C-alpha positions, 0 to 999 in steps of 0.5 A: 328566702329558704336557704338551698342546702349545700351540695344540691337540691334535695331528691325528690321521690317519683310520682306514683303511676304506671311502671316506666318503659324499657330503660336505655342501655347505658352509653348507647342510647338504645332501649333495652330488649324485653326478655326472649322466651324459647318457643316450645316445639310442636306436637308432631313437628320434626324433632318434637314430641310425636302425637300419639296415634289413636287407637281406632286408626291403629286397629284400622291399619292393622284390619287393612294389613291383615286383609292385603296379606290374606288376599295375597296369600289367596291369589299367590297360594294356587301359583306355588301349588301349581309350580310345586306340583309340576316337580312331582310325579303322578303319584304325589301331584294331589298330596298337601305337601308344597315341597316335593318328596321326590322332586323331578324334571321328567314332567318338563321333558315329557310335556314337550315330547307328548303334547305340541305345546310350542305350536299351541303357544305360538298360535295363542301368541298370534291370536293375542297379539292380533285380539289385543291390537285390533280391540285397542285401535278400534276402541281408541278411534270410537272413543275418540269420536265420542269424546271430541266430536259434537253431534246431535244424538251423541248421548244416546248413541253412547248410551247404545253402546254401553248397553251392549255391556249387559249382554253375556257373551253366551248370548251372541255366541250361536248367531256369531257362529252362524256368521262365521260359518256362512263365511266359512272361517270356522276352524280357523283362528280368524273368529278369535280375533276379527270381531275385536275390529268393531271394538269393545263397549268396556274399552270404548268407555275407558278410553273416552273417560281419558279423553274427556279429561285432556284439555282442548287447547292443544288440539285447537292450536293444532287445528289452526296449524292445519292439522287434520283430525287423524294427526290430532289424534295420533300425534297429541291424543294417543301419546297423552292417553298412553297409560289407558291404551297400554292398560286396554291392551294388557286387558285384552291380551289377558282375556284372549290368552286365557279364553276357552270358550271360543276356542272350543267352539271354533277350533276343530284340528289340534294344530290350530288349538290355542293354550286353553283348548290344548289344556283342555285336550290334555285333561281329556286324554287318559294316561295308563290306567284310565287316569288323566295325566295330571303331572302333564296338565299342571306342568303345561300350565306352569309353562303357559303362565309365565308369558303373562307373568312377564307381560304384567311385569314389563307393563305394571307401571303403566298398569298402575298408572292407568288404573290410578288416573281412570277415576280422576279423568272425565 
């Protein structure tokens, strides 16, 4: 028998093999955690390094901004020139300076004294409200019928309505004049707005696209509650399509406010003139020396432009919302 040396058995070398697992923490018996590695921030994440913008995108953004600035200048410059010319005497109206050399307010005093501008403004306001209101209501009713009701020949009839958009207004001007003349309404402002009682093909198409985008569940629920078609149109469809309705009113108000062709045809007395017809009369009127009173014309133009600017500032929220949502309906 071999004697065991004093002090216990001899130490044995561990056998070769895979590395041992994590050792226990002394005094706890829990395995030791592996070392933690800090995560690097992602590119483009908040607090991390920014991803460099491609050169192509920078060039595209520069082109877009330059184009928008150029268009803004092209649209705003005529208004700035018009405002500047209204403070100039006749001899300086067509010079190249935007800042008048001898600014004056005499033009604004003269235009109110020599032209019935207040009467023309009232006439234009009446025609504009009637034209925009009638075309909005009638077009909304027709569009609601095409969008909500199902009937035979609906597509063909709607296509016929859209086909009228290809007819220029000058084509129907003479037949329309003969109709109003037979009714004895030439010389009044009725032909300027009464034709809108039958709606407009463009506005019918615009509003129909909005109505098609509405869910049918609210209308079915209202029908179960006993609501008729008029109630569903007025209480459900109109509030949901308010941006499109306001957009239609703004479009027609601007078109009626600046319309010159129909007032030239139908209005014969200066007491019934609208603003565009009155400005045309001022241009045709010659001042001393056989020259048109251009300082009066530009001053009257500034005054008559202000209502449209105010209207679009007040309705710009509905205007932008109506334009942006039109493409997402239907």
